[in-house]
C-alpha positions as CSV (number, residue, x, y, z in Angstrom):
1,X,78.0,140.3,195.3
2,X,77.8,137.4,197.8
3,X,76.1,134.2,196.6
4,X,73.4,134.6,199.2
5,X,72.6,138.1,197.9
6,X,72.4,136.8,194.3
7,X,70.1,134.0,195.4
8,X,67.8,136.6,197.1
9,X,67.7,138.8,194.0
10,X,66.9,135.9,191.7
11,X,64.1,134.7,194.0
12,X,62.7,138.2,194.2
13,X,62.9,138.6,190.4
14,X,61.1,135.2,189.9
15,X,58.3,136.4,192.3
16,X,57.9,139.6,190.5
17,X,57.7,137.7,187.2
18,X,55.1,135.3,188.5
19,X,53.1,138.2,190.0
20,X,53.2,139.9,186.6
21,X,51.9,136.7,184.9
22,X,49.1,136.4,187.5
23,X,48.0,140.1,187.2
24,X,48.1,139.8,183.4
25,X,46.0,136.7,183.5
26,X,43.5,138.3,185.9
27,X,43.1,141.4,183.8
28,X,42.8,139.3,180.6
29,X,40.1,137.1,182.2
30,X,38.2,140.2,183.4
31,X,38.4,142.2,180.2
32,X,37.5,139.3,177.9
33,X,34.6,138.3,180.2
34,X,33.2,141.8,180.1
35,X,33.5,141.9,176.3
36,X,31.7,138.5,176.1
37,X,28.7,140.0,178.0
38,X,27.8,142.4,175.2
39,X,28.4,140.1,172.1
40,X,25.4,139.2,170.0
41,X,27.2,136.7,167.8
42,X,27.1,133.1,169.2
43,X,30.6,132.3,168.1
44,X,32.1,135.5,169.4
45,X,30.6,134.9,172.9
46,X,32.4,131.5,172.9
47,X,35.6,133.0,171.5
48,X,35.8,135.8,174.1
49,X,34.9,133.2,176.7
50,X,37.9,131.2,175.6
51,X,40.2,134.2,176.0
52,X,38.8,134.8,179.4
53,X,39.4,131.2,180.5
54,X,42.9,131.4,179.2
55,X,43.4,134.4,181.4
56,X,42.1,132.3,184.2
57,X,44.8,129.7,183.4
58,X,47.5,132.3,183.4
59,X,46.2,133.6,186.7
60,X,46.7,130.2,188.2
61,X,50.2,129.7,186.6
62,X,51.2,133.1,188.0
63,X,50.1,132.1,191.4
64,X,52.2,128.9,191.2
65,X,49.1,126.7,190.8
66,X,50.5,125.0,187.7
67,X,48.5,121.8,188.2
68,X,45.3,123.8,188.5
69,X,46.1,125.7,185.3
70,X,46.7,122.5,183.3
71,X,43.6,120.9,184.8
72,X,41.5,123.9,183.7
73,X,43.1,123.8,180.3
74,X,42.2,120.1,180.0
75,X,38.6,120.5,181.2
76,X,38.1,123.6,179.2
77,X,39.1,121.8,176.0
78,X,36.3,119.3,176.5
79,X,33.4,121.6,177.5
80,X,34.4,124.3,175.0
81,X,34.5,121.7,172.2
82,X,31.0,120.6,173.3
83,X,29.8,124.3,173.2
84,X,31.4,125.0,169.8
85,X,29.9,121.8,168.3
86,X,26.5,122.9,169.8
87,X,26.8,126.4,168.3
88,X,27.7,124.8,164.9
89,X,24.5,122.7,165.2
90,X,22.5,125.8,166.0
91,X,24.0,127.8,163.2
92,X,23.4,125.0,160.7
93,X,19.8,124.6,161.8
94,X,19.2,128.3,161.3
95,X,20.8,128.3,157.9
96,X,23.9,130.3,158.8
97,X,22.4,132.7,161.3
98,X,24.7,133.6,164.2
99,X,22.9,136.5,165.7
100,X,21.6,135.7,169.2
101,X,18.9,138.4,168.8
102,X,17.4,136.3,166.0
103,X,17.4,133.0,168.0
104,X,15.1,131.6,170.7
105,X,12.9,128.7,171.5
106,X,15.3,126.2,169.9
107,X,14.9,123.8,172.8
108,X,11.8,122.4,171.1
109,X,13.3,122.3,167.7
110,X,16.7,120.8,168.7
111,X,16.3,119.0,172.1
112,X,19.6,117.0,171.9
113,X,21.6,120.1,171.0
114,X,19.9,121.9,173.8
115,X,20.7,119.2,176.3
116,X,24.3,118.9,175.4
117,X,24.7,122.7,175.3
118,X,23.2,122.9,178.7
119,X,25.8,120.4,180.0
120,X,28.6,122.5,178.5
121,X,27.1,125.7,179.9
122,X,26.9,124.1,183.4
123,X,30.5,123.0,183.1
124,X,32.0,126.3,182.1
125,X,29.8,128.2,184.5
126,X,31.2,126.2,187.4
127,X,28.1,124.4,188.5
128,X,29.0,121.9,191.3
129,X,29.7,118.4,190.2
130,X,30.8,119.5,186.7
131,X,34.4,119.7,185.7
132,X,34.6,123.5,185.5
133,X,33.6,123.7,189.2
134,X,36.6,121.7,190.3
135,X,39.2,123.3,188.0
136,X,38.0,126.9,188.9
137,X,38.0,125.9,192.6
138,X,41.6,124.9,192.4
139,X,42.5,128.1,190.6
140,X,40.8,130.3,193.2
141,X,42.4,128.3,196.0
142,X,45.8,128.8,194.2
143,X,45.3,132.6,194.3
144,X,45.5,132.6,198.0
145,X,49.0,131.1,197.8
146,X,50.2,134.1,195.9
147,X,52.7,136.0,198.0
148,X,51.4,139.4,197.1
149,X,48.0,140.5,196.0
150,X,46.4,137.2,196.9
151,X,43.1,138.6,198.1
152,X,42.9,141.0,195.2
153,X,43.5,138.1,192.7
154,X,40.9,136.0,194.5
155,X,38.4,138.8,194.2
156,X,39.0,139.3,190.5
157,X,38.9,135.5,190.0
158,X,35.6,135.2,191.8
159,X,34.1,138.1,189.9
160,X,35.3,136.7,186.6
161,X,33.8,133.3,187.4
162,X,30.5,135.1,188.1
163,X,30.8,136.9,184.7
164,X,31.3,133.5,183.0
165,X,28.2,132.1,184.6
166,X,26.3,135.2,183.6
167,X,27.3,135.4,179.9
168,X,27.0,131.7,179.4
169,X,23.5,131.6,181.0
170,X,22.6,134.6,178.8
171,X,23.8,132.7,175.7
172,X,21.8,129.6,176.6
173,X,18.6,131.5,177.4
174,X,18.7,133.6,174.2
175,X,19.4,130.6,172.1
176,X,17.2,127.8,173.5
177,X,14.5,129.4,175.7
178,X,11.8,131.9,175.1
179,X,9.8,132.2,171.9
180,X,11.0,131.0,168.6
181,X,12.1,133.9,166.4
């Protein structure tokens, strides 16, 4: 085998490996996001959300957007910590209750927790001018750099980002808005 042929084969193998990582990340982000939609336990929604965001990070890494993956890891650590602290405050205020169906109207009872949880929700949902917007934007831009399946990966990434905004808004509304249950 000529050195040039070996180099081409190694490059091809690396591209296939990266594509496998990107597809695995996209599928993980999508599956965990769809599972988060139907959860009724406040901590489970956040846990499946974390798995989904980790899938997002692997999607970025598989597309070669390593900086975007690390940036999202960093921003995710902060807004997810804020959300878990807020959920702990809610659970403590409700004497151990974690079921979203038994929550509601807590904005009046816990206004500071509501405000900080709203900030964390906006960040993870990708609202402009919050950290999650910028890190997800970089990941989605990185999918276009993927040699193969770039548009498909972008579509899955956009859909998953929409799922994140949906289930986090659902979590916030069920917990803090509406009537007190």
